C-alpha positions in Angstrom: 59.9 86.2 68.1 59.6 82.9 70.0 57.4 82.3 72.9 58.6 84.0 76.1 58.4 81.7 79.1 57.6 83.0 82.7 60.9 81.6 83.7 63.6 79.4 82.5 67.1 78.1 83.3 70.2 79.8 81.9 73.0 77.3 81.2 76.4 78.5 80.1 79.2 76.8 78.5 81.0 76.9 81.9 78.1 75.0 83.4 78.3 72.3 80.6 82.0 72.2 81.1 81.6 71.6 84.9 79.1 68.6 84.2 81.3 67.1 81.5 84.2 67.2 84.0 82.2 65.0 86.4 81.0 62.7 83.5 84.7 62.0 82.7 85.6 61.5 86.4 85.6 58.2 88.5 82.5 59.4 90.5 79.0 60.4 89.3 77.7 60.3 92.7 79.0 60.1 96.3 82.2 61.7 95.1 83.9 64.9 96.1 81.6 67.5 94.3 78.8 67.5 96.9 81.3 68.3 99.7 82.8 71.1 97.6 79.3 72.5 96.9 78.4 72.4 100.6 81.6 74.2 101.6 80.9 76.9 99.0 77.3 77.3 100.1 78.4 77.7 103.7 80.9 80.4 102.7 78.4 82.3 100.4 75.5 82.3 103.0 77.7 82.4 106.1 76.3 79.4 107.9 78.0 76.6 109.9 76.3 73.7 108.0 75.0 73.0 104.6 73.4 69.7 103.8 72.8 69.2 100.2 70.0 66.8 99.0 68.0 65.7 96.0 65.3 68.5 95.9 63.9 71.5 97.8 61.1 69.1 99.0 63.7 66.7 100.3 65.4 69.5 102.2 62.1 70.5 103.9 61.4 66.9 104.7 64.9 66.4 106.1 64.7 69.7 108.2 61.2 68.7 109.7 62.4 65.3 110.5 65.6 66.4 112.0 63.8 68.7 114.5 61.5 65.8 115.5 58.3 66.5 113.6 56.0 63.5 114.1 52.4 62.5 114.0 51.7 64.6 117.2 53.2 67.7 115.6 51.6 70.8 114.0 53.1 72.7 111.2 52.0 76.4 110.6 52.4 77.6 107.0 51.0 80.4 104.9 48.2 79.4 102.7 49.7 80.7 99.5 52.9 78.6 98.8 53.9 75.6 96.8 52.5 72.2 98.1 56.0 71.0 99.3 56.0 73.5 102.2 52.9 71.7 103.8 53.4 68.2 102.2 56.7 67.6 104.1 54.9 67.9 107.4 52.3 65.4 106.2 55.2 63.0 105.2 56.0 62.9 108.9 52.4 62.4 109.9 52.0 65.8 111.3 48.9 68.1 110.9 49.1 71.3 108.9 47.5 74.7 109.9 47.1 77.4 107.2 47.8 81.0 108.1 46.5 84.0 106.1 48.8 86.2 104.0 49.1 89.8 103.2 47.1 90.3 100.0 49.6 92.8 98.5 52.7 90.6 99.1 51.7 87.1 99.7 53.9 87.0 102.7 52.5 85.2 105.9 50.4 87.6 108.1 51.9 87.7 111.6 48.5 88.5 113.3 46.9 85.3 111.6 50.0 83.3 112.6 49.6 84.4 116.2 45.9 83.8 116.3 46.5 80.2 114.9 49.2 79.5 117.3 47.0 80.6 120.2 44.1 78.5 118.9 46.2 75.3 118.7 48.4 76.0 121.8 47.1 73.0 123.7 46.3 70.7 120.9 49.7 69.3 120.2 52.0 67.0 122.2 54.8 66.9 119.7 57.3 69.5 118.4 55.7 72.2 116.3 57.2 74.4 113.6 56.4 77.5 111.8 57.6 77.8 108.2 57.5 81.3 106.8 57.9 81.4 103.0 60.1 84.2 101.4 57.7 84.4 98.5 58.8 85.6 95.0 62.2 86.7 96.5 60.9 89.0 99.3 62.2 88.0 102.8 59.5 86.8 105.2 59.4 88.6 108.6 61.8 86.1 110.2 62.8 88.0 113.4 59.1 88.7 114.2 58.3 85.0 113.5 61.0 84.0 115.8 59.6 85.9 118.6 56.2 84.1 118.1 58.0 80.8 117.7 59.8 81.4 121.1 56.6 82.5 122.8 54.7 79.3 121.7 57.5 76.8 121.9 58.0 76.2 118.1 60.9 75.8 115.7 61.3 78.1 112.8 62.2 76.7 109.3 62.4 79.2 106.5 61.2 78.0 103.0 63.7 80.0 101.0 63.1 78.3 97.7 62.5 81.7 96.1 65.1 83.9 98.0 68.7 82.8 97.5 70.6 86.0 98.1 67.7 88.0 99.4 67.9 90.3 102.4 66.0 93.0 104.2 67.5 96.3 103.2 69.7 98.4 105.5 67.1 101.1 105.2 64.8 99.1 107.5 65.1 98.8 111.2 66.1 95.3 110.8 69.1 94.1 108.6 68.9 90.4 108.4 69.8 88.1 105.6 67.3 85.4 104.4 68.8 81.8 104.8 71.6 82.8 107.1 69.6 84.7 109.7 70.5 83.7 113.2 66.9 83.6 114.2 66.3 80.6 112.1 66.6 77.0 113.2 67.2 76.1 109.5 66.5 77.4 106.0 65.7 75.3 102.9 66.6 76.2 99.3 65.7 74.7 96.0 68.0 74.1 93.0 65.1 73.5 90.6 65.9 74.9 87.0 63.9 78.2 87.4 65.5 79.0 90.8 68.4 81.4 91.4 70.8 78.4 91.4 70.1 75.6 89.0 71.4 72.1 89.6 68.8 70.3 87.4 67.2 69.2 90.7 68.5 69.6 94.2 68.1 71.4 97.4 70.0 72.3 100.6 69.4 72.8 104.3 71.4 75.7 105.8 71.6 75.8 109.5 73.9 76.8 112.4 72.6 73.9 114.5 75.0 70.9 114.7 72.3 68.5 115.8 70.0 69.3 112.8 73.0 69.1 110.5 74.0 65.6 111.8 70.6 64.2 111.7 69.8 65.5 108.3 73.1 64.1 106.9 72.3 60.8 108.4 68.6 60.7 107.2 69.5 61.7 103.7 71.4 58.4 103.0 69.0 55.8 104.4 69.8 56.5 108.0 73.1 54.9 107.6 76.3 55.8 109.3 79.9 54.7 108.8 81.3 54.7 112.3 85.0 53.5 111.6 87.9 55.5 110.1 90.1 54.0 107.3 92.7 52.7 109.7 90.1 50.5 111.5 90.3 46.7 110.8 86.7 46.9 109.1 86.6 50.3 107.6 83.9 49.1 105.2 81.5 48.6 108.2 78.3 50.6 108.1 75.1 50.7 110.4 71.5 51.7 109.7 70.5 53.4 112.9 67.3 55.1 111.7 64.8 54.9 108.9 66.0 57.5 106.3 65.7 58.0 102.6 67.7 58.2 99.5 67.9 62.0 99.4 71.5 62.3 98.2 72.5 64.8 95.6 74.7 63.4 92.7 78.0 64.8 91.9 76.6 65.7 88.4 74.0 68.0 90.0 76.5 69.4 92.5 79.0 70.4 89.8 76.2 72.3 87.8 75.1 73.9 91.2 78.7 74.9 92.0 79.1 76.6 88.6 75.8 78.4 88.9 76.5 79.6 92.5 79.5 81.6 91.0 77.1 83.7 89.0 74.4 84.2 91.8 75.3 87.9 92.4 75.4 88.9 88.7 72.0 87.3 88.1 70.5 88.9 91.1 71.7 92.3 89.6 70.1 91.3 86.4 66.8 90.4 88.0 66.7 93.7 89.8 67.4 95.6 86.6 64.4 93.8 84.8 62.3 94.6 87.9 63.2 98.2 87.7 62.3 98.5 84.0 58.9 96.8 84.6 58.2 99.2 87.4 59.2 102.3 85.4 56.6 101.3 82.9 53.8 100.0 85.2 53.6 102.9 87.5 52.4 105.0 84.6 49.0 104.9 82.7 47.3 102.8 81.4 48.9 100.1 83.5 48.4 101.5 87.0 44.6 101.7 86.4 44.4 98.0 85.8 47.0 96.3 88.0 49.5 97.2 90.8 53.2 96.4 90.6 55.3 95.1 93.4 57.3 97.6 95.4 61.0 97.9 94.6 62.8 97.0 97.8 66.5 96.6 98.7 67.3 92.9 99.1 64.4 91.6 97.0 65.8 88.6 95.0 63.1 88.8 92.3 62.6 85.1 91.7 59.1 86.2 90.5 57.6 89.5 89.3 53.9 89.4 90.3 51.4 92.0 89.2 48.1 92.1 90.8 45.0 93.0 89.0 42.6 95.5 90.6 39.3 93.9 89.5 38.3 90.3 89.9 38.3 88.1 86.7 40.7 90.4 84.8 43.7 88.2 85.6 42.2 85.1 83.9 41.5 87.1 80.8 45.0 88.6 80.8 46.6 85.1 81.2 44.8 83.8 78.1 45.3 87.0 76.1 49.1 87.0 76.9 49.3 83.4 75.9 47.8 84.1 72.6 50.6 86.6 72.1 53.3 84.2 72.9 53.9 85.5 76.5 53.6 82.8 79.2 52.5 83.7 82.6 51.7 81.6 85.8 49.7 82.0 89.0 51.8 81.6 92.3 49.8 80.1 93.9 46.4 78.5 94.4 45.8 78.6 98.1 46.7 75.1 99.4 43.3 74.7 101.2 41.6 74.8 97.8 43.4 71.6 96.6 41.2 68.5 97.0 43.8 66.8 99.3 43.9 69.6 101.9 40.1 70.4 101.5 39.6 67.0 103.1 41.9 68.1 105.9 41.1 71.8 106.3 37.4 71.7 105.6 35.5 74.7 104.3 38.3 77.2 104.9 38.6 80.6 103.2 41.2 83.2 104.4 40.5 86.7 103.1 44.1 87.8 102.4 44.9 84.5 100.6 41.7 84.8 98.5 42.4 88.3 97.4 45.9 87.7 96.5 45.1 84.5 94.6 42.3 86.2 92.5 44.6 89.0 91.5 48.1 87.6 91.1 49.9 86.9 87.9 53.6 86.2 87.4 54.9 87.6 84.2 58.3 86.8 82.6 61.3 87.2 85.0 64.6 85.5 84.5 68.1 86.8 84.1 68.5 86.2 80.4 65.3 88.0 79.6 66.4 90.4 76.8 65.2 94.0 76.5 63.4 93.0 73.3 61.5 90.2 75.1 60.6 92.5 78.0 59.4 95.2 75.6 57.1 92.4 74.0 55.8 91.6 77.5 55.0 95.3 78.2 53.6 96.0 74.9 51.4 92.8 75.1 50.1 94.0 78.4 49.3 97.3 77.0 47.5 95.8 74.1 45.5 93.7 76.5 44.4 96.8 78.4 43.2 98.5 75.3 41.2 95.4 74.4 39.5 95.5 77.8 38.4 99.2 77.4 
């Protein structure tokens, strides 16, 4: 059996045909496909505006810029996330403050967030923002974060790169959908190959705010607008009214994204089925004595399946052992304040929840096309590792 990646894209003949159709069309970029894709995203996620762009990072950058983040701003982000969540604040010159997370889930700790908001209440003269991350496919506490954002005068931008199609289950007191939740100013998704919707590269801002949508649309194409309709004497006229970027999504990428979007619900079901099989195995001995499995929850999108080892140091040995057996794993994520760039900014920071999660977490293979045979190999390899440890 070949090496099993921790995640990978799943490209069908339909996806290939969709891209070939664009390659044979008059437009490879700035044609009709992006508009079609945006309309379909609006319909799927029940939002007023979808602004597609070149990456999930670009989506975050455009969202932050569109709400007015600048060198006087502060961004509050969980310490465990991919760099882009914080980097996009830095692109605008803003400062970043790291909040602790729950060591079991990796999701932002609201008590830590509130403490940091109170600490920095009077230190910013610009617009500030909170960016909860719906990590691994579990929805962040968006409504509670909204209450804190309102109390402290902040915007709320969800990093939903892991959570397309996720929601909090109807069995909870809150039934809200990640991405389209009305408590958000905007939500940002990624179309990277290992995400739920693969466009090769790409991203989108989903929002119900017309001002954010108009500003992001303008900034994604150099800050240029075309003010005149076709019947005007100079319909070719355009004006740069702001300093934007070339963050446009091509028609090639949009066509692939459109084709993938049609399969989102089926792939969410496949991910849930894989998670259920993992859990049925891992709640038994010998697994439960060595690591804990994530809780099965309604609405979890299962972008990642993260196990957490109970003793320090075991995770690293497991990673190497599984690799030797052809099972690839990954760590999501190193706390951002440990990276040299952010160490210079954050100083000697250590957050207990982030440290505990980081020392224990390991993402094992999770993708919709993972076969039962491949999953059995992952489970058997983990059992073999446990036996080697005892």
